[in-house]
C-alpha positions, -999 to +999 in steps of 0.1 A: +195-738+009+209-716-018+193-682-023+182-675-059+202-649-078+196-634-112+223-615-131+210-581-142+242-563-152+280-564-150+288-577-114+251-569-105+227-595-092+191-594-081+183-616-051+152-638-052+122-619-039+102-635-011+065-627-005+072-608+028+098-585+011+088-549+007+118-540-014+142-555-040+177-567-030+207-561-052+242-575-047+274-564-064+299-591-069+321-607-095+308-641-108+338-659-092+326-646-057+291-660-060+297-695-046+312-680-015+281-658-010+260-689-007+281-704+021+267-681+049+234-663+057+243-629+043+219-632+013+191-643+036+199-615+060+195-590+031+161-606+023+150-602+059+162-565+059+139-559+029+109-571+050+111-541+073+085-514+071+095-480+055+124-496+037+133-480+004+141-503-026+166-517-031+186-530-001+222-533-013+249-559-007+285-549-015+313-572-026+327-578+008+294-590+022+293-616+049+271-627+077+266-604+106+242-593+133+210-581+117+219-565+084+249-584+070+283-567+071+287-551+037+250-541+036+234-508+029+197-500+036+177-468+032+144-461+050+119-433+052+125-429+089+127-464+105+159-469+124+174-504+129+200-510+156+213-541+138+215-523+105+241-500+122+259-527+141+278-535+172+309-513+167+293-480+159+315-459+136+342-484+134+361-465+108+394-459+090+417-429+091+447-425+067+477-404+076+506-397+053+541-384+059+568-365+040+589-397+042+597-420+013+602-457+016+637-471+014+645-506+025+675-495+045+655-469+064+624-490+069+641-523+077+625-549+101+645-536+131+633-500+125+597-512+120+597-533+151+610-504+171+583-481+157+555-505+166+568-511+201+569-473+207+534-469+194+521-497+216+536-479+246+514-449+239+482-467+228+465-494+248+454-523+226+433-554+228+399-564+243+390-542+272+421-521+268+419-488+288+440-458+296+452-453+331+430-423+334+409-399+314+425-376+289+433-344+309+407-317+307+381-338+288+349-352+301+330-381+285+301-357+279+323-334+258+337-363+238+304-378+228+287-345+220+316-328+202+336-357+189+370-350+173+363-313+178+366-318+216+401-332+211+412-304+187+400-277+211+423-292+238+453-292+215+452-328+204+452-320+167+447-289+145+416-273+131+424-285+096+420-321+108+383-316+111+380-307+074+393-342+066+368-362+087+334-373+077+307-351+092+336-328+104+343-353+131+309-346+148+275-361+140+248-337+152+220-350+175+243-368+200+229-372+235+250-381+265+218-387+284+206-414+259+236-436+268+230-461+295+252-461+326+268-494+315+278-479+282+293-448+298+312-469+323+326-491+295+338-461+274+350-439+302+387-446+298+388-459+262+394-428+242+427-433+224+426-472+225+427-496+197+406-527+206+408-562+192+396-583+163+400-566+129+411-533+144+447-523+136+474-497+132+494-503+101+525-486+087+523-487+049+538-474+018+520-462-014+529-490-038+511-477-069+494-445-081+465-451-105+453-415-109+484-391-107+463-359-110+440-369-081+468-383-060+487-351-064+456-330-054+453-352-022+491-350-014+498-386-022+529-400-041+545-433-049+567-448-021+552-424+004+550-437+040+516-436+057+498-449+087+463-464+086+442-466+117+411-488+120+391-487+152+357-476+165+336-467+196+350-496+217+328-508+247+306-477+246+293-485+211+290-522+217+270-517+248+247-492+231+239-518+204+231-544+230+210-521+252+189-507+224+185-540+206+168-554+237+147-523+242+135-521+205+127-559+205+106-556+236+086-526+221+079-541+186+044-551+196+036-518+213+044-500+181+031-527+158+064-531+140+069-563+121+106-574+125+117-608+112+144-613+139+159-596+169+191-587+151+171-562+130+152-547+159+138-514+146+115-485+155+103-453+138+127-425+145+097-404+156+091-426+187+108-415+220+129-447+220+138-442+183+149-407+190+169-419+221+187-445+200+197-420+174+211-397+201+230-426+217+243-438+183+254-403+174+272-402+208+290-434+199+298-421+164+314-390+180+333-411+206+348-431+177+359-399+158+375-387+191+392-421+196+408-420+162+418-383+167+437-391+199+453-421+183+465-399+155+479-374+179+499-402+198+512-417+166+523-382+153+543-378+186+560-412+181+570-403+145+581-368+154+604-381+181+617-410+161+623-391+128+634-359+145+603-339+133+609-348+096+579-371+092+551-345+094+523-370+095+489-355+085+455-368+079+442-375+044+407-385+054+386-404+080+356-425+069+329-440+091+314-475+090+284-487+109+263-456+110+228-443+101+222-407+090+200-385+069+212-379+034+196-366+002+179-392-020+158-384-051+149-349-039+140-361-004+159-372+027+164-408+035+179-425+066+209-444+051+222-473+072+257-484+063+268-516+080+304-525+072+302-500+044+315-465+039+303-434+020+320-426-013+308-393-027+318-383-062+332-349-073+306-321-069+283-339-045+268-314-020+278-335+010+315-334+003+337-315+027+350-282+013+385-296+009+372-324-014+342-306-031+359-306-066+374-340-065+351-362-043+365-374-010+389-403-005+372-437+002+396-458+022+393-496+019+418-518+039+427-553+029+438-580+053+469-576+074+490-592+047+475-577+016+471-543-001+447-515+009+432-490-016+421-454-017+393-449-041+370-421-051+333-425-058+318-420-093+283-409-103+275-447-107+277-450-069+242-436-067+231-473-072+246-481-038+234-449-021+270-436-027+285-464-007+315-488-011+326-517+011+347-512+042+373-539+036+380-572+019+353-590+039+357-623+059+359-655+040+361-677+071+347-673+106+372-666+134+368-702+146+372-717+112+404-696+105+420-708+138+412-744+129+422-743+092+451-719+088+485-732+098+514-712+112+534-721+081+507-708+058+503-676+079+540-668+079+542-674+041+512-650+036+528-623+058+562-625+041+585-597+054+556-577+071+564-570+107+536-579+132+532-575+170+515-606+182+523-643+180+505-664+155+484-682+181+469-649+192+461-634+157+454-665+136+418-655+131+431-624+114+453-642+089+452-630+053+437-663+043+406-657+064+396-628+041+383-625+006+406-615-023+408-577-020+415-574-057+383-591-066+364-569-042+380-537-057+376-549-093+339-553-087+335-517-078+357-504-106+341-525-133+307-515-121+317-478-123+309-473-087+344-460-079+378-457-093+412-465-079+435-436-069+464-454-050+473-488-037+491-492-003+510-522+010+517-530+047+551-528+062+542-534+098+510-542+116+498-537+152+468-559+162+450-562+195+445-596+210 
């Protein structure tokens, strides 16, 4: 049954309010995207999220919204202190890091043969795919150090430079992490996975900056047209996934003890002040830090490949690293609120107090990847982003389930969509990640721009893509 929607502004919709809801639900989407929103349970999941106690109005759906576990992917929810495992998600701090080089694109330099060589060399350094692990731990680093100190732990051991931390959300370390709050199963799954890519929509992509929309801001961030860059998308691997499973089960069992009304298990939630709520925050922060460290080591490995291949002329450096699937305290209306971003990323405008020092005057880069065959964008938040708790979507958003994509998308269609882009796996392995399985990234971005939530800074196009299986 279709969920009722009322248009209340440009690309802004109010979702039908049910008697059990404690908050309004607002969705941002262009009119052309609305029929697709009614094809899955994402709008119903937003309504259910608005039924939780301590929820602050409104619960927000972003233009890449699609059905997920608990809060839909592309959902943002603020509470007065209730923490929901499913409103954070399975892959805690699945995020994106953008690196740029001194190199400029030229078709003779970055031909298919060169790109194929580059991705093969990267794959030799970085384990990819479901369950991918390193042969051993990173020398000199314990899992305890990784989950408590995050990217800082890697930098201290020489896998990066101090300036890297100034270009990572939360400085690469979310406070409050607890090694003890992780279960033994979670620790075991994550023990050898720092510096690994994973599967599904995770990727390493060699790109070029196709178009600059804001020359002044691009220059301030060190970006220019035809610049070669690398985008990394991965998260907390098995450690984060297991943490979600473990605490979902625990919270669901305790709902009656604490008299918490939760509409379904996927939204299992407890007050942060309870011992179990505190423990989950500590475990979640540990997984957040694991993911920051994971992307830090992947960056270090890719820098090594580029330095060797281009004889130290590439000089890859980080632009920014954004987190998805996270809950943290942020200022809201003169108070503090616990902001849950599920498949969403923070986008702070110029002058916001939470911006890192490097980006205080400009606002920080908000990185939004498309599909493996389409453009990605770097945006910056505008004051209008206060309507979404200073959040933008984390990607294009799925238009088909993985099963549907494998059934409907032909190899011929896939190859046509990919064009000259180099990729590392056969069609049969990555068919569920075909460009046709995703929403139109341009519609998604236009929704944000027209709503004055964010503005475009640069557009990047893929040259070569590494996917896990």
